[in-house]
C-alpha positions as CSV (number, residue, x, y, z in Angstrom):
1,X,94.6,215.0,90.1
2,X,96.5,212.9,87.5
3,X,95.6,209.6,86.0
4,X,97.3,207.1,83.4
5,X,97.3,203.6,82.1
6,X,99.6,201.2,83.4
7,X,100.0,197.5,81.9
8,X,100.6,194.6,83.9
9,X,100.7,190.9,83.4
10,X,99.0,188.1,85.5
11,X,99.9,184.6,86.3
12,X,103.5,185.2,87.6
13,X,105.3,182.6,89.7
14,X,105.7,183.3,93.3
15,X,108.6,182.7,95.6
16,X,112.3,184.5,95.9
17,X,114.0,182.8,92.9
18,X,110.9,183.7,90.5
19,X,110.9,187.2,91.8
20,X,114.7,187.7,91.1
21,X,114.5,186.2,87.6
22,X,111.5,188.9,87.1
23,X,113.7,191.8,88.2
24,X,116.5,190.6,86.2
25,X,114.4,191.1,83.2
26,X,113.6,194.4,84.5
27,X,110.0,193.4,85.4
28,X,109.0,194.1,89.0
29,X,106.8,191.8,90.7
30,X,103.4,193.3,92.5
31,X,100.3,192.4,93.8
32,X,96.5,193.9,93.4
33,X,93.9,193.9,95.9
34,X,91.0,195.7,97.8
35,X,87.2,196.0,97.4
36,X,86.7,192.2,98.0
37,X,88.6,191.1,95.2
38,X,91.0,188.0,95.8
39,X,94.7,189.3,95.9
40,X,95.8,189.1,92.3
41,X,99.6,188.5,91.8
42,X,100.9,190.6,88.6
43,X,104.1,191.8,87.2
44,X,104.7,195.3,85.7
45,X,107.5,196.9,83.7
46,X,110.0,199.0,85.5
47,X,110.3,201.6,83.0
48,X,106.5,201.5,82.3
49,X,106.0,202.1,86.3
50,X,108.5,204.9,86.5
51,X,106.9,206.6,83.5
52,X,103.2,206.4,85.1
53,X,104.5,207.9,88.5
54,X,106.4,210.6,87.0
55,X,103.7,213.0,86.9
56,X,103.3,215.8,89.5
57,X,100.8,213.5,91.6
58,X,103.7,210.9,92.2
59,X,102.6,207.9,94.2
60,X,99.1,209.4,94.4
61,X,98.5,209.1,90.6
62,X,95.1,207.1,89.9
63,X,96.0,204.6,87.7
64,X,94.3,202.4,85.2
65,X,95.7,199.2,86.0
66,X,95.2,197.2,83.0
67,X,95.5,193.3,83.6
68,X,95.3,191.0,80.7
69,X,92.6,193.4,79.3
70,X,90.5,193.9,82.4
71,X,91.2,197.4,83.7
72,X,91.1,198.3,87.7
73,X,91.3,201.7,88.8
74,X,94.1,201.8,91.2
75,X,96.5,203.6,93.2
76,X,100.0,202.6,94.7
77,X,99.5,201.4,98.5
78,X,103.2,200.7,99.2
79,X,106.7,200.3,97.3
80,X,109.5,198.2,98.6
81,X,112.8,199.2,97.6
82,X,116.2,197.4,97.5
83,X,118.0,198.4,100.9
84,X,121.0,199.4,99.0
85,X,120.5,199.9,95.2
86,X,117.0,201.6,96.3
87,X,115.6,200.3,93.2
88,X,111.8,199.3,93.6
89,X,111.7,195.6,94.3
90,X,107.8,195.0,94.9
91,X,104.5,197.1,94.5
92,X,101.3,196.9,96.3
93,X,98.4,198.3,94.2
94,X,95.1,198.9,95.8
95,X,91.9,198.8,93.9
96,X,89.6,201.9,94.4
97,X,86.1,203.1,93.6
98,X,86.5,206.6,91.9
99,X,83.4,208.0,93.9
100,X,84.5,206.6,97.5
101,X,86.7,208.6,99.7
102,X,90.4,207.4,100.6
103,X,93.1,208.2,102.9
104,X,96.3,209.6,101.2
105,X,99.5,211.5,102.3
106,X,100.3,214.6,99.8
107,X,103.3,216.6,100.1
108,X,103.8,220.2,101.6
109,X,105.6,222.8,99.6
110,X,106.6,226.2,101.0
111,X,106.4,229.2,98.7
112,X,107.7,232.6,98.9
113,X,110.6,234.4,101.0
114,X,110.0,235.5,104.5
115,X,112.0,238.5,104.2
116,X,111.1,239.7,107.8
117,X,112.4,236.6,109.4
118,X,115.8,236.5,107.5
119,X,116.3,239.9,108.4
120,X,116.2,239.1,111.9
121,X,118.4,235.9,111.7
122,X,115.6,233.7,111.7
123,X,114.8,230.6,109.7
124,X,111.6,229.2,108.4
125,X,111.4,225.8,109.4
126,X,108.6,223.2,108.0
127,X,107.1,221.0,111.0
128,X,105.9,218.6,108.4
129,X,106.6,217.5,105.0
130,X,103.5,215.5,104.2
131,X,99.7,215.9,105.1
132,X,97.3,213.2,105.6
133,X,94.1,213.9,103.5
134,X,90.7,212.1,103.0
135,X,89.2,212.8,99.8
136,X,87.8,211.0,96.7
137,X,90.5,209.8,94.0
138,X,89.7,212.2,91.4
139,X,90.0,215.1,94.0
140,X,93.5,214.3,95.3
141,X,95.7,217.5,95.0
142,X,99.2,217.1,93.9
143,X,100.5,219.1,96.7
144,X,99.7,221.6,99.5
145,X,101.3,225.0,98.9
146,X,101.9,227.3,101.7
147,X,102.9,230.9,101.2
148,X,105.5,232.0,103.9
149,X,106.4,235.3,102.7
150,X,104.6,237.0,105.3
151,X,105.7,235.4,108.1
152,X,107.2,237.3,111.4
153,X,109.4,235.9,113.9
154,X,106.5,235.1,116.0
155,X,104.3,233.5,113.3
156,X,103.4,229.8,113.4
157,X,101.4,228.4,110.6
158,X,98.8,226.1,111.8
159,X,96.8,223.6,109.7
160,X,93.5,225.7,110.6
161,X,95.3,228.5,108.8
162,X,95.4,227.0,105.4
163,X,92.6,226.7,102.9
164,X,92.1,223.2,101.5
165,X,90.5,222.6,98.1
166,X,86.7,221.8,98.3
167,X,86.1,218.2,99.1
168,X,89.3,217.4,101.1
169,X,89.6,217.0,104.7
170,X,92.9,216.7,106.7
171,X,93.0,214.1,109.5
172,X,95.5,215.9,111.8
173,X,94.1,218.2,114.6
174,X,93.6,221.8,113.4
175,X,96.0,223.6,115.8
176,X,99.1,221.1,114.7
177,X,101.8,223.4,113.5
178,X,102.7,223.0,110.0
179,X,105.5,225.8,109.7
180,X,107.2,227.8,112.4
181,X,110.2,230.1,112.8
182,X,113.8,229.1,114.4
183,X,115.7,231.9,116.0
184,X,119.4,232.1,115.6
185,X,121.0,233.9,118.6
186,X,123.6,236.4,117.7
187,X,126.0,234.7,120.3
188,X,125.6,231.4,118.1
189,X,126.4,233.7,114.9
190,X,129.5,235.3,116.9
191,X,130.6,231.9,118.1
192,X,130.7,230.4,114.7
193,X,132.4,233.4,113.3
194,X,135.2,233.2,116.0
195,X,135.6,229.2,115.4
196,X,136.3,229.9,111.6
197,X,138.7,232.8,112.4
198,X,140.6,230.4,114.7
199,X,140.7,227.6,112.3
200,X,142.1,229.9,109.6
201,X,144.8,231.1,111.9
202,X,145.6,227.5,113.1
203,X,145.8,226.6,109.2
204,X,148.1,229.5,108.5
205,X,150.6,228.8,111.3
206,X,150.6,225.1,110.2
207,X,151.5,226.1,106.9
208,X,154.3,228.3,108.0
209,X,155.6,225.6,110.3
210,X,155.7,223.4,107.3
211,X,157.6,225.9,105.3
212,X,160.2,226.3,107.9
213,X,160.6,222.6,108.5
214,X,161.2,222.3,104.6
215,X,163.8,225.1,104.8
216,X,165.8,223.1,107.6
217,X,165.6,220.1,105.9
218,X,167.0,221.4,102.7
219,X,169.8,223.0,104.5
220,X,170.8,219.8,106.2
221,X,170.6,217.9,103.1
222,X,172.8,220.3,101.2
223,X,175.5,220.3,104.2
224,X,175.4,216.6,104.3
225,X,175.7,216.3,100.6
226,X,178.7,218.4,100.4
227,X,180.4,216.6,103.1
228,X,179.9,213.4,101.3
229,X,181.1,214.7,98.0
230,X,184.5,215.8,99.5
231,X,185.1,212.5,100.9
232,X,184.5,211.0,97.6
233,X,186.9,213.4,95.9
234,X,189.8,212.5,98.3
235,X,189.1,208.7,98.0
236,X,189.3,209.1,94.2
237,X,192.5,211.0,94.2
238,X,194.2,208.6,96.4
């Protein structure tokens, strides 16, 4: 679990024009709510937010959100981004109680190399990239690591097969598949190899054809040039 301090300012003006002015000044409009408090409109520095969320916990970082001297334990509830630039345009923070359970999404990371799968033209396929967990804020894991090194062609890793940290509960069905194996048929591999060979031959033929056209063009230009030069000499002598 990661925790850090993030400074915020209250009293920002609402509305699109005011929000655009804030973003132009490298500030991000935000709102803080939760645990019965009235929603509080705030602003935060873009650089400060990036720094606060740059740790291993990412969006699950437990923040000491300091608003004009008052500290609220909080986490990011939602980030809104510009559809083209992908810059953060608005943040929703939710106040939390450090002793109460909350629901968060934690990334899944695969570890190891499934040698038995690779040797049989198989491919390890993650069926999920995040896992929804219920736990207290100080107990949120940064990630869920799954070792795939012992996987075989018929192996499926289910939620029930992994061990979660103490005090952490997954909301998904225990039988849900987290990691599976895809089988690449030999026919598909041969077909890909044939297609590559054919494309290579076509490319070579195209190059030869271009060379031949270039030679013909050069011969035609030379003959015509010679004929033109003869006419010029005759005219000059006359």
